[in-house]
C-alpha positions as CSV (number, residue, x, y, z in Angstrom):
1,M,0.1,-0.2,0.2
2,K,2.9,2.6,0.9
3,E,4.5,1.6,-2.3
4,L,1.5,2.4,-4.3
5,F,0.4,5.6,-2.8
6,L,4.5,6.5,-3.2
7,N,4.8,5.7,-6.8
8,K,1.2,7.0,-7.7
9,T,2.1,10.4,-6.2
10,M,5.8,10.7,-7.5
11,N,4.4,9.9,-11.1
12,L,1.7,12.8,-10.6
13,I,4.5,15.2,-9.1
14,Q,6.9,14.1,-12.0
15,Q,4.2,14.4,-14.4
16,Y,3.0,18.3,-13.7
17,H,6.5,19.6,-12.8
18,D,9.6,20.5,-14.2
19,P,12.2,18.0,-14.1
20,Y,13.9,16.9,-10.9
21,T,17.3,16.0,-10.2
22,K,17.8,12.3,-8.7
23,E,18.4,14.3,-5.5
24,E,15.3,16.4,-5.7
25,L,13.2,13.3,-5.9
26,E,15.2,11.3,-3.4
27,L,14.3,14.0,-0.8
28,L,10.8,14.1,-2.2
29,R,10.2,10.5,-2.1
30,Y,11.6,10.4,1.7
31,G,9.2,13.3,2.3
32,L,6.1,11.8,1.1
33,E,7.0,8.4,3.2
34,G,7.3,10.4,6.4
35,I,3.8,11.9,5.7
36,Y,2.5,8.7,4.3
37,L,3.9,6.9,8.1
38,T,2.7,9.6,10.4
39,L,-0.8,9.6,8.7
40,T,-1.4,5.9,8.9
41,K,0.0,5.5,12.3
42,L,-2.0,8.3,13.3
43,V,-4.8,7.0,11.9
44,V,-4.5,3.5,13.8
45,I,-3.9,5.2,16.9
46,V,-6.8,7.8,16.9
47,L,-9.1,4.7,15.8
48,L,-7.6,2.9,19.2
49,A,-8.4,5.8,21.5
50,F,-11.6,6.1,20.3
51,L,-12.6,2.3,21.1
52,L,-11.1,2.7,24.3
53,H,-12.8,6.4,25.0
54,M,-9.1,8.0,25.3
55,E,-9.3,10.5,22.5
56,Q,-9.0,13.7,24.7
57,E,-6.0,11.8,26.7
58,V,-4.2,10.9,23.6
59,F,-4.4,14.1,21.9
60,L,-3.0,16.1,25.0
61,I,-0.3,13.0,25.5
62,L,0.7,13.8,21.8
63,I,1.1,17.3,22.2
64,L,2.9,17.0,25.6
65,F,5.1,14.5,24.5
66,N,6.0,16.4,21.4
67,I,7.0,19.3,23.2
68,I,9.4,17.5,25.1
69,R,11.0,15.4,22.3
70,F,11.4,18.3,20.1
71,T,14.5,19.2,22.7
72,G,14.8,15.6,24.2
73,F,14.8,13.8,20.9
74,G,15.3,10.1,21.2
75,V,14.9,6.8,19.1
76,H,13.1,6.3,15.9
77,A,12.0,2.8,14.7
78,G,13.7,1.4,11.9
79,D,10.9,0.3,9.8
80,S,7.0,1.6,9.7
81,K,6.0,-1.9,11.5
82,T,8.0,-1.4,14.6
83,C,7.0,2.4,14.5
84,L,3.2,1.8,14.6
85,I,4.0,-0.9,17.2
86,T,6.0,1.3,19.8
87,S,3.6,4.3,19.0
88,T,0.9,2.1,20.0
89,I,2.8,1.1,23.4
90,Y,3.9,4.8,23.6
91,F,0.3,6.5,23.1
92,I,-2.4,3.8,24.1
93,V,-0.8,1.2,26.3
94,I,1.0,3.0,28.7
95,P,-1.6,6.0,29.0
96,Y,-4.4,3.5,29.4
97,I,-2.0,1.3,32.2
98,F,-1.1,4.9,33.9
99,L,-4.2,6.4,34.1
100,H,-6.2,3.5,35.6
101,L,-3.3,2.6,38.1
102,S,-3.5,3.7,41.5
103,M,-0.3,5.8,42.5
104,N,0.6,7.9,45.8
105,L,2.8,10.9,45.8
106,W,5.4,9.1,46.7
107,I,5.6,6.5,43.6
108,Q,5.0,9.9,41.3
109,A,7.9,11.7,43.1
110,V,10.3,8.3,42.4
111,I,9.3,8.0,38.6
112,C,9.8,11.9,38.0
113,G,13.1,11.9,39.9
114,I,14.3,8.8,37.4
115,C,13.0,10.7,34.5
116,L,14.7,13.9,35.1
117,L,18.0,12.1,36.3
118,S,17.7,10.0,32.9
119,Y,17.4,13.2,31.0
120,L,20.5,14.9,32.7
121,L,22.1,11.6,31.6
122,Y,20.9,10.8,28.2
123,A,19.1,13.8,26.2
124,P,19.5,14.7,23.9
125,S,19.2,11.6,22.0
126,D,20.1,11.4,18.4
127,T,19.3,9.3,15.4
128,V,21.7,8.2,12.9
129,K,19.8,10.5,10.1
130,R,19.7,13.6,12.8
131,P,23.2,13.0,14.5
132,L,23.9,16.0,16.7
133,R,27.0,17.2,16.0
134,N,27.3,20.6,17.4
135,K,28.4,20.3,21.5
136,K,27.0,23.6,22.2
137,K,23.9,22.6,20.8
138,R,23.7,19.3,22.5
139,L,24.2,21.0,25.8
140,I,21.6,23.5,24.9
141,R,19.0,20.8,24.2
142,K,19.8,19.1,27.4
143,I,19.2,21.7,29.7
144,V,16.1,22.9,28.1
145,T,14.6,19.4,28.2
146,V,15.7,19.1,32.0
147,I,13.5,22.6,32.1
148,I,10.6,21.3,30.4
149,G,11.1,17.9,32.8
150,I,11.2,20.3,35.9
151,I,8.3,22.1,35.0
152,Y,5.9,19.0,33.8
153,T,7.1,17.3,37.2
154,L,5.9,20.6,39.1
155,G,2.6,20.2,36.8
156,V,2.4,16.9,38.3
157,F,2.0,18.0,41.9
158,L,0.6,21.3,41.2
159,I,-2.5,20.9,39.1
160,P,-5.5,19.7,41.0
161,N,-7.0,17.9,37.7
162,D,-5.8,14.3,38.0
163,T,-6.1,13.6,34.4
164,I,-3.8,16.3,33.7
165,S,-1.5,15.5,36.3
166,R,-1.1,11.9,34.9
167,L,-0.9,12.6,31.3
168,L,2.2,14.9,32.3
169,L,3.6,12.1,34.1
170,I,3.1,9.8,31.3
171,S,4.8,12.4,28.8
172,L,8.0,12.4,31.3
173,I,8.2,8.4,31.4
174,I,7.7,8.2,27.3
175,Q,10.4,10.8,26.9
176,M,12.7,8.9,29.4
177,I,12.1,5.6,27.3
178,V,12.8,7.1,23.9
179,I,16.3,8.6,25.3
180,L,17.5,5.3,27.0
181,P,20.2,3.3,25.5
182,I,18.9,0.0,26.0
183,T,15.8,1.3,23.9
184,Y,18.2,2.2,21.1
185,R,19.5,-1.7,21.4
186,I,16.1,-3.3,21.9
187,L,15.3,-1.3,18.7
188,G,18.3,-2.3,16.7
189,Q,19.4,1.2,16.2
190,P,22.9,2.8,17.1
191,Y,23.2,5.2,20.1
192,C,25.3,8.5,20.6
193,N,25.6,9.0,16.5
194,W,27.2,12.3,17.1
195,K,30.4,10.3,17.9
196,K,30.2,8.6,14.8
197,V,30.3,11.8,12.8
198,N,33.1,13.8,14.5
């Protein structure tokens, strides 16, 4: 299905536009593949959220997580099937469990502490396609990720709405998972890619 979409779209683009170089066509195809994978993954996640009556929670998780991921980065799956599975775990399974789990403040504090420590140790965590070569930018991203983590942690304890508080905690946990070296190893992805390009 993906190849059909990509081939038809690429043929349509080439038919109505001036000739592209081979490099430009590869970039277009790469971008279209990203759009296709994002949309199909989103459709599955939205359908599952709808079936579990978690539409609002999943929507908020996606926003909160992407804010902290923007600076903390993290692993990407190597193929679309793995991406769909991990995204379903991150945005459906983990939220479903944590929204129905009874946790006292001490447990939440320990989880927040572990998340913040992992950001200090491992953020930002780059990928093969986007290695973070610049040392200063890596440091800035680490600092901003930790600051966002502290803000989320404060929200966990200060926001009176239990659902919002839990969603902040879940976002912290998912971001921690995607930057851990063991997650990279499980998904068969190289870690600390910036070291390999300098």
